[in-house]
N, C-alpha and C positions, 0 to 999 in steps of 0.2 A: 505493499500499499504506500502510495507517494502523497504526503501532505505539503501543502503550500505554507512557508512561513515568509513573512515580510520583515526586513530589518536584522534578522538573526540567522546564523548559520554555523555550522560545524562540519569539518570533513569526516568521512566515514571512520569509525574507530578502527585502529590497528596499532600493532606495536613495531617499531623499528629501532635500529641502532645505528648512531650517528658517532664516529670517533669514540667508541667504547662507552658511549652513554646510551642507555637504554631509555627509550621515550615511548609512554603509553598514552594513547588518546582514550580518555574515559567518557563514557556515556552520559548524558545529563538530559534531564528536562527541567526547565528549559535550556537551550543551549548556551554553553558558557565558554566554549573554545578550551576546556580545560585540558592541560598536557602535564603529565608528570614524568620528570627527568631524573633518572636514578644512575649514580656513578659510585663504584667502590674505589675507595683510596686506601692503599696499603703503603705503610711506612715501616722502617726497621722496628719501630716499636708497638705499632698498633695497626689495626684494620676498622675503618669507619666507612659508613654508608652515607653518601651525600644525596638527599631528595630535594628537588626543586619543582615546586607545584605551581603553575601559572594559569590563571583564569580570567575570563572577561566578565565583568559584574557591572551592570548599569553603564556600559560603555567605557569603561576604565580597565586597564589591564593590571591584575594584581599578582605579584610574585612573592611567594615565601620559601624559605629555606629549612631544612631540618638536617641535623647531623646525627647520626645515631652510632654509638659505640657497640662493640662486640658484646659487651655486657649488659647492653639494653638501654643504658643512659642515653638521652638525648638532649638536643638543645635547638630551639627555633631561633633563626635569625634572618635578617634582611640581606638577600644576595647582592644587593648593591654596596652593603656596608659590613662585610664580613668579619673585620677586626673589631666591630663594636661589641660582639658577642662571644666570638671565638678567640680565646688568649694564647692558645698553644701555638708557640711561634713555628713550630714545624709544620703545622697543618694550614696556618692562615694563607701562605702564599699558593699552596696547592688548591685550596678550596677556592680561593680568589680567582685563580686561573680558569678553574673549571666553570665557576658560576658565570664569569665573562662569556666564555664559549656557549653555554647554555642559554644565556639571554641573548646572544646573537642568533642562535639557531631559532629561539622562539619568535624574535622579531622577524625572521625570515617567513616563519610559519604564518604569522599575523599579515604581514605584507602580501602573501600570496593570496590573500582574500579568498579563504575557503567558502564554498558556496552550498555545500550540501552535508548532512550528518544523518546518523542513525541513533534514535533515542532509545531509551532503556526498554521501550515496548518492541523495538525492532521496526519501528516506522521510520521512513527516510524522509527528511525534510529538506526543501530545496529552497534556496533564496531566490526570490523574484525581483527582476529589474524594476525601478521605480519609474 
């Protein structure tokens, strides 16, 4: 079933990997352009998982970061200001570099002006030209 949606859109949900970053498009109703970026960071002393979630809400792009340690402890942070919350001198430059890369990939996604998505019910929505 194809439904028409004016003004909102999202591409079909998929997973892909770009430069070792796993990207998952999540289904949502209403469409949010939500994408979840995950990357594993391994240093000589620890392994952590970086998760960046980007979504559109009321016409604005919101991005939030989470760093999860192998023991389950985590911290939320702003991907634009990594050093504000992450104080480990070994991790900050690695996390900042990967966040910058992810933000560039997400900007390219939004700039591509996706015009269709499949919602949680399996219905495909298509943006209509105004």
